[in-house]
DOBA-38008 format. One line per field, with one value per residue (C-alpha): residue number from 1; residue in three letters; y, x, z. Coordinates in Angstrom, 2 decimals. Layout:
DOBA-38008
resi = NUM|...
resn = Ala|...
yy = Y|...
xx = X|...
zz = Z|...
end
This chain:
DOBA-38008
resi = 1|2|3|4|5|6|7|8|9|10|11|12|13|14|15|16|17|18|19|20|21|22|23|24|25|26|27|28|29|30|31|32|33|34|35|36|37|38|39|40|41|42|43|44|45|46|47|48|49|50|51|52|53|54|55|56|57|58|59|60|61|62|63|64|65|66|67|68|69|70|71|72|73|74|75|76|77|78|79|80|81|82|83|84|85|86|87|88|89|90|91|92|93|94|95|96|97|98|99|100|101|102|103|104|105|106|107|108|109|110|111|112|113|114|115|116|117|118|119|120|121|122|123|124|125|126|127|128|129|130|131|132|133|134|135|136|137|138|139|140|141|142|143|144|145|146|147|148|149|150|151|152|153|154|155|156|157|158|159|160|161|162|163|164|165|166|167|168|169|170|171|172|173|174|175|176|177|178|179|180|181|182|183|184|185|186|187|188|189|190|191|192|193|194|195|196|197|198|199|200|201|202|203|204|205|206|207|208|209|210|211|212|213|214|215|216|217|218|219|220|221|222|223|224|225|226|227|228|229|230|231|232|233|234|235|236|237|238|239|240|241|242|243|244|245|246|247|248|249|250|251|252|253|254|255|256|257|258|259|260|261|262|263|264|265|266|267|268|269|270|271|272|273|274|275|276|277|278|279|280|281|282|283|284|285|286|287|288|289|290|291|292|293|294|295|296|297|298|299|300|301|302|303|304|305|306|307|308|309|310|311|312|313|314|315|316|317|318|319|320|321|322|323|324|325|326|327|328|329|330|331|332|333|334|335|336|337|338|339|340|341|342|343
resn = Unk|Unk|Unk|Unk|Unk|Unk|Unk|Unk|Unk|Unk|Unk|Unk|Unk|Unk|Unk|Unk|Unk|Unk|Unk|Unk|Unk|Unk|Unk|Unk|Unk|Unk|Unk|Unk|Unk|Unk|Unk|Unk|Unk|Unk|Unk|Unk|Unk|Unk|Unk|Unk|Unk|Unk|Unk|Unk|Unk|Unk|Unk|Unk|Unk|Unk|Unk|Unk|Unk|Unk|Unk|Unk|Unk|Unk|Unk|Unk|Unk|Unk|Unk|Unk|Unk|Unk|Unk|Unk|Unk|Unk|Unk|Unk|Unk|Unk|Unk|Unk|Unk|Unk|Unk|Unk|Unk|Unk|Unk|Unk|Unk|Unk|Unk|Unk|Unk|Unk|Unk|Unk|Unk|Unk|Unk|Unk|Unk|Unk|Unk|Unk|Unk|Unk|Unk|Unk|Unk|Unk|Unk|Unk|Unk|Unk|Unk|Unk|Unk|Unk|Unk|Unk|Unk|Unk|Unk|Unk|Unk|Unk|Unk|Unk|Unk|Unk|Unk|Unk|Unk|Unk|Unk|Unk|Unk|Unk|Unk|Unk|Unk|Unk|Unk|Unk|Unk|Unk|Unk|Unk|Unk|Unk|Unk|Unk|Unk|Unk|Unk|Unk|Unk|Unk|Unk|Unk|Unk|Unk|Unk|Unk|Unk|Unk|Unk|Unk|Unk|Unk|Unk|Unk|Unk|Unk|Unk|Unk|Unk|Unk|Unk|Unk|Unk|Unk|Unk|Unk|Unk|Unk|Unk|Unk|Unk|Unk|Unk|Unk|Unk|Unk|Unk|Unk|Unk|Unk|Unk|Unk|Unk|Unk|Unk|Unk|Unk|Unk|Unk|Unk|Unk|Unk|Unk|Unk|Unk|Unk|Unk|Unk|Unk|Unk|Unk|Unk|Unk|Unk|Unk|Unk|Unk|Unk|Unk|Unk|Unk|Unk|Unk|Unk|Unk|Unk|Unk|Unk|Unk|Unk|Unk|Unk|Unk|Unk|Unk|Unk|Unk|Unk|Unk|Unk|Unk|Unk|Unk|Unk|Unk|Unk|Unk|Unk|Unk|Unk|Unk|Unk|Unk|Unk|Unk|Unk|Unk|Unk|Unk|Unk|Unk|Unk|Unk|Unk|Unk|Unk|Unk|Unk|Unk|Unk|Unk|Unk|Unk|Unk|Unk|Unk|Unk|Unk|Unk|Unk|Unk|Unk|Unk|Unk|Unk|Unk|Unk|Unk|Unk|Unk|Unk|Unk|Unk|Unk|Unk|Unk|Unk|Unk|Unk|Unk|Unk|Unk|Unk|Unk|Unk|Unk|Unk|Unk|Unk|Unk|Unk|Unk|Unk|Unk|Unk|Unk|Unk|Unk|Unk|Unk|Unk|Unk|Unk|Unk|Unk|Unk|Unk|Unk|Unk|Unk|Unk|Unk|Unk|Unk|Unk|Unk|Unk|Unk|Unk
yy = -9.80|-8.78|-10.66|-13.46|-14.31|-17.74|-17.69|-19.65|-16.82|-14.60|-11.97|-8.56|-5.64|-1.94|0.23|3.87|4.11|5.47|7.45|6.12|8.57|9.80|8.31|10.03|9.82|7.96|5.23|5.01|4.44|1.88|0.24|0.03|-1.72|-4.18|-4.89|-5.35|-7.83|-9.69|-10.07|-11.08|-13.86|-14.87|-15.30|-12.23|-11.23|-7.43|-4.65|-1.32|2.16|4.85|8.55|10.99|14.63|17.10|14.29|14.47|10.88|9.41|9.22|8.36|11.69|10.35|6.71|6.47|7.16|4.69|2.12|2.58|2.29|-0.79|-2.40|-2.14|-3.81|-6.73|-9.45|-11.04|-9.35|-6.94|-3.35|-0.21|2.64|2.23|4.57|7.46|10.09|10.95|14.42|15.52|14.68|15.00|11.82|12.04|12.35|9.39|7.32|8.25|7.53|4.12|3.10|3.92|1.83|-1.02|-0.89|-0.98|-3.88|-5.82|-7.75|-6.33|-2.86|-2.07|1.23|1.70|4.91|6.96|9.85|11.30|13.93|11.92|15.07|18.11|20.65|23.32|20.90|19.46|22.97|23.59|20.18|20.65|24.30|24.63|21.02|21.16|23.39|20.42|17.28|15.04|15.82|15.46|12.20|9.90|11.92|11.73|7.96|7.61|9.65|7.58|4.32|5.70|6.87|3.45|1.60|1.72|4.59|7.59|7.53|8.95|12.71|13.09|15.98|13.65|10.86|11.55|12.00|9.54|8.35|7.41|5.06|3.13|-0.60|-3.45|-3.18|-1.78|-1.48|-3.58|-1.19|-1.09|1.31|2.13|2.83|3.39|4.20|2.91|5.08|3.09|-0.45|0.76|2.79|-0.23|-2.52|-0.18|0.44|-3.14|-2.47|-4.42|-3.10|-2.65|-1.70|-0.17|-2.29|-0.61|2.65|1.50|-1.98|-1.83|-1.20|-3.54|-6.92|-6.01|-3.49|-6.01|-8.69|-6.13|-5.27|-8.88|-9.13|-5.89|-6.16|-5.15|-6.21|-3.39|-5.81|-9.37|-11.79|-9.31|-10.75|-9.19|-9.10|-7.65|-7.19|-5.90|-4.09|-5.12|-3.93|-7.08|-7.89|-11.32|-11.82|-14.08|-11.10|-9.40|-6.20|-6.03|-6.43|-3.70|-1.43|-2.05|-1.33|1.70|3.06|2.93|4.53|7.36|7.83|8.30|10.61|12.72|13.00|14.20|16.81|17.96|16.47|15.00|14.18|10.61|8.95|8.53|4.94|6.03|7.70|4.41|2.39|4.80|4.87|1.08|0.77|3.55|3.20|4.94|2.25|-0.59|0.79|1.04|-0.43|-4.02|-4.62|-2.53|-4.97|-3.15|-4.74|-8.42|-9.31|-12.32|-15.47|-16.02|-19.04|-17.09|-14.07|-16.21|-17.99|-14.64|-13.24|-16.31|-15.92|-12.27|-13.17|-15.66|-13.35|-10.47|-12.81|-11.21|-12.64|-11.10|-9.74|-6.71|-6.48|-3.06|-3.01|0.56|1.87|-0.78|-0.91|-2.63|-5.57|-6.58|-5.83|-8.11|-10.86|-10.48|-10.65|-13.79|-15.47|-14.70|-16.04|-19.28|-19.77|-18.94|-21.38|-24.10|-23.45|-23.67|-26.90|-28.69|-27.43
xx = -9.47|-5.98|-3.06|-1.50|2.17|3.75|4.32|2.25|1.94|-1.08|1.23|2.44|4.33|3.52|6.57|6.53|10.26|11.20|14.39|16.06|17.65|20.99|20.71|20.33|17.43|19.74|20.50|16.80|15.85|18.61|17.34|13.90|15.47|17.12|13.78|12.05|14.71|14.45|10.67|10.85|13.26|10.94|8.01|5.89|3.46|3.78|5.95|4.17|5.29|3.03|2.61|3.27|4.38|6.01|7.50|11.20|11.00|9.81|11.26|8.03|6.84|7.26|6.09|5.98|9.74|10.43|8.34|10.51|13.72|12.63|11.21|14.65|16.31|13.88|12.81|9.44|7.64|4.86|5.72|3.65|2.18|-0.34|-1.18|-1.33|-3.45|-5.40|-6.67|-3.01|-2.52|-3.88|-5.67|-4.05|-0.57|-1.15|-2.35|0.71|3.08|1.67|1.28|4.97|5.80|3.65|5.52|8.84|7.86|5.05|2.77|4.40|2.91|0.17|-1.65|-3.70|-5.73|-6.42|-8.76|-6.89|-4.15|-1.38|-0.30|-1.41|-3.97|-1.42|0.73|-2.38|-3.42|-0.03|-0.03|-3.54|-3.34|-5.13|-6.33|-9.62|-11.64|-13.53|-11.35|-13.72|-16.67|-14.59|-12.91|-15.42|-15.00|-11.22|-11.32|-13.66|-11.29|-8.32|-10.10|-10.95|-7.38|-6.06|-8.17|-11.90|-12.27|-14.60|-18.12|-18.73|-18.82|-16.81|-14.32|-11.44|-12.40|-9.61|-6.80|-3.93|-2.45|1.15|2.87|0.41|0.41|-1.46|0.24|-1.83|-1.24|-3.36|-5.82|-6.93|-9.00|-7.63|-9.79|-9.72|-13.44|-16.60|-16.02|-13.16|-14.58|-18.04|-16.64|-14.61|-17.65|-19.90|-17.21|-15.98|-12.50|-10.19|-10.16|-7.50|-8.54|-6.20|-6.81|-3.69|-5.65|-9.25|-9.21|-12.77|-14.23|-12.14|-13.83|-17.46|-16.63|-14.48|-17.16|-19.70|-17.43|-17.49|-21.29|-21.95|-19.31|-20.64|-18.45|-17.28|-16.53|-17.55|-15.50|-14.53|-14.61|-14.12|-10.54|-9.55|-6.61|-6.17|-3.10|-2.08|0.62|2.65|6.05|7.47|10.27|11.23|12.71|10.27|12.35|12.25|8.46|8.19|10.35|8.09|4.90|6.42|7.84|4.48|2.72|5.29|5.04|1.27|1.55|4.16|2.06|-0.90|1.34|2.84|6.28|7.68|11.30|12.66|12.50|15.78|16.49|16.88|13.44|11.87|13.82|13.01|9.30|9.17|10.41|8.28|5.38|3.14|3.88|3.41|-0.03|-1.09|-4.32|-3.39|-6.76|-5.67|-6.25|-4.31|-0.89|-0.10|3.17|4.93|6.68|6.26|3.98|1.58|1.67|0.81|-2.00|-3.55|-3.03|-4.69|-7.63|-7.95|-7.71|-10.55|-12.70|-12.34|-12.76|-9.77|-7.42|-4.26|-2.73|-0.49|2.05|3.02|6.09|7.21|9.09|11.82|15.19|15.51|17.52|14.71|12.07|13.81|14.10|10.40|9.33|11.41|10.11|6.48|6.95|8.47|5.77|3.04|4.46|4.63|1.04|-0.16|1.78|0.18|-3.30
zz = -11.31|-10.23|-11.70|-9.70|-9.91|-9.93|-6.17|-3.66|-1.16|-0.79|0.70|-0.43|1.14|1.45|2.18|3.33|2.43|5.82|6.33|9.44|11.87|10.53|7.05|3.67|1.25|-1.14|1.38|2.27|-1.37|-1.84|1.34|-0.26|-3.25|-0.88|0.81|-2.55|-3.66|-0.36|-0.48|-4.14|-3.17|-0.32|-2.73|-2.01|-4.74|-4.77|-3.41|-3.20|-2.13|-0.72|-1.56|1.28|1.20|3.59|5.70|6.56|7.79|4.45|0.92|-0.93|-2.35|-5.92|-5.85|-9.64|-9.81|-7.03|-8.92|-12.02|-10.01|-8.08|-11.20|-12.80|-9.82|-9.48|-11.90|-11.12|-8.25|-9.14|-8.21|-7.97|-6.00|-3.19|-3.88|-6.18|-4.41|-7.53|-6.53|-6.36|-10.04|-13.55|-14.65|-18.07|-16.60|-14.26|-17.23|-19.30|-16.42|-15.63|-19.25|-19.60|-16.55|-17.86|-21.17|-19.31|-17.03|-18.78|-16.44|-13.31|-12.66|-10.14|-9.63|-6.47|-6.30|-3.20|-2.48|0.52|0.10|1.76|3.58|5.56|4.24|3.26|1.28|-0.37|-1.41|-3.05|-4.77|-6.14|-7.17|-10.49|-10.52|-8.63|-6.34|-4.86|-5.12|-3.14|-5.41|-8.56|-7.56|-9.34|-12.53|-12.21|-11.79|-14.76|-16.91|-15.77|-16.61|-20.03|-20.63|-19.59|-22.12|-21.38|-23.85|-23.88|-25.36|-28.82|-28.79|-25.59|-25.87|-24.87|-27.26|-29.76|-27.25|-27.68|-24.40|-25.14|-25.20|-27.32|-26.60|-24.94|-21.54|-18.68|-14.95|-12.61|-10.92|-7.28|-5.19|-1.74|1.28|5.03|5.30|3.66|0.58|-0.99|-0.97|-1.94|-4.82|-5.92|-5.78|-7.79|-10.41|-10.77|-9.38|-7.10|-3.52|-0.86|2.67|5.26|8.34|9.77|9.84|10.47|12.02|13.33|9.87|7.76|7.93|7.33|4.60|2.73|2.94|1.74|-1.19|-2.33|-1.99|-3.87|-6.61|-10.04|-13.00|-15.22|-18.05|-18.84|-16.79|-14.06|-10.55|-7.12|-5.86|-2.52|-0.19|3.34|4.69|8.21|10.60|11.24|12.69|13.48|15.97|18.82|20.64|23.02|23.02|19.22|19.29|21.91|19.75|16.75|18.68|20.43|17.19|15.44|18.40|18.49|14.72|14.85|17.86|16.07|12.91|14.97|16.61|13.30|14.00|10.78|11.62|11.79|15.18|17.03|18.14|21.75|21.61|20.64|23.20|26.02|25.15|24.78|28.35|29.81|32.23|29.68|27.09|29.58|30.41|26.75|25.46|24.64|23.00|19.98|17.13|14.44|15.21|14.74|16.48|17.95|16.74|13.00|13.44|15.67|13.37|10.35|12.18|13.02|9.50|7.98|10.36|9.35|5.66|6.01|8.12|5.66|2.65|0.93|-1.65|-0.21|2.96|2.46|5.27|6.62|8.87|9.59|12.62|12.89|11.14|7.78|9.08|11.44|8.79|6.32|8.93|9.72|6.08|5.59|8.74|7.86|4.32|5.59|8.22|5.68|3.16|5.81|6.91|3.29|2.70|5.64|4.73
end
């Protein structure tokens, strides 16, 4: 089962480390540190960064380095990658990297594994050159090797049995399997792993697949229990215009990705779209975004948590500036804590 900090919140944060229009990568990364420190102070359990490539609007192409940097600038919150897109990497190198991080920050490192490339096909081809000719078919083998390198060990006679994965020591990252389809939670259940499902990408699939994960979980080791989380697009504000900007910004971001546009959004683009007739006529039944006053947001998140039977909600708040994101994280934490205190 995944480690639980001393906080009382079943809340975590996933950050894409967005580069706001006109800012540098350096200021974006320092902004991510600021967010991590803020959510640590607010009592969040984990702060995760994603892996994406060939995106001018994001600074998360090396989540393992960001994890090290943010770990050094925080004290208690668990930090990690959600995820490492394993087919882009060598299993041995991932094991060495995260064992090093676990040695640097004992009891604080998380490693969530993904099967998707986190980028477009051409970039994926360049990233994976020489690694695999069929990454989807080889993914289970890669995960098995990684688990062995991280401590499960290889069976007698295996060609990798005598490999030493440095640094040697008892510290290990906490492992999760990511998913936005049936593959991830089912793989996690069969292999006794913790599961994280991307409701923000596949809201219609999330609840049943996460309940099924819990029913079908098979322990990998004695004492293992199912542990699951669900990532949700959420933004709390009492300002209707700020909420419209958040919803419009995410809609524009997805539209741009589909069209191959990878530059940061300009603030005026978001404002203009948020006030357009096209935006006003949008499908308001889209269940992937949870917005509103903090109390209402928390009520909905708690309902979703219960319905999915998950242990944690991972909040995703892209497409608004960091000041409003930080305010939202704080407001949600306070409302969540109040809701827990009154039962």
